[in-house]
C-alpha positions, 0 to 999 in steps of 0.5 A: 284904398276903400273902393278897391280894398288896397293897402297904402302901398298898392293905392299909391302904385295904382295908375292915375289920371288928371283932367286939365280944364283950366280955371273957367271962373278966372277966364282961363278956359282951354280944350280939356286934356286927360293925362294918363299915367303909363300903365292904363292903356286900355282905359286911355283908349276908351277915353280916346274913342269918346273923342277926348284929347289925351296924353300919356305921361311916363317917367319924370313927366308923372310929376304932374300927378304929384306924390303921396305918402299914406299912413293908415292906423288900425287896431289889431288885438288891442294894439295900434298898428300903422300901415304906410306907403310912399309913392315911388316918385317921392322921397320913399319914406312914410312913417308916423311921428 
């Protein structure tokens, strides 16, 4: 949200990447795989040109990236305002309690 000046919903809609490398400290080392969420093909092609092992995830496979809800608080004219967003792969609800 800060780097790209996104609101909470835009941040959750932004495509994700996940780099799987295993757990070397536990003796589980693997050939690193970079998983890309569908929608950032140009970025994936650049990584592939650098000889990275890639896989693009679509639909329910996107569950690998997890899900999220964001609630941001800000003050506007002396009043507390909430901005919320929810990932489409989650339950679709984000609200302050």
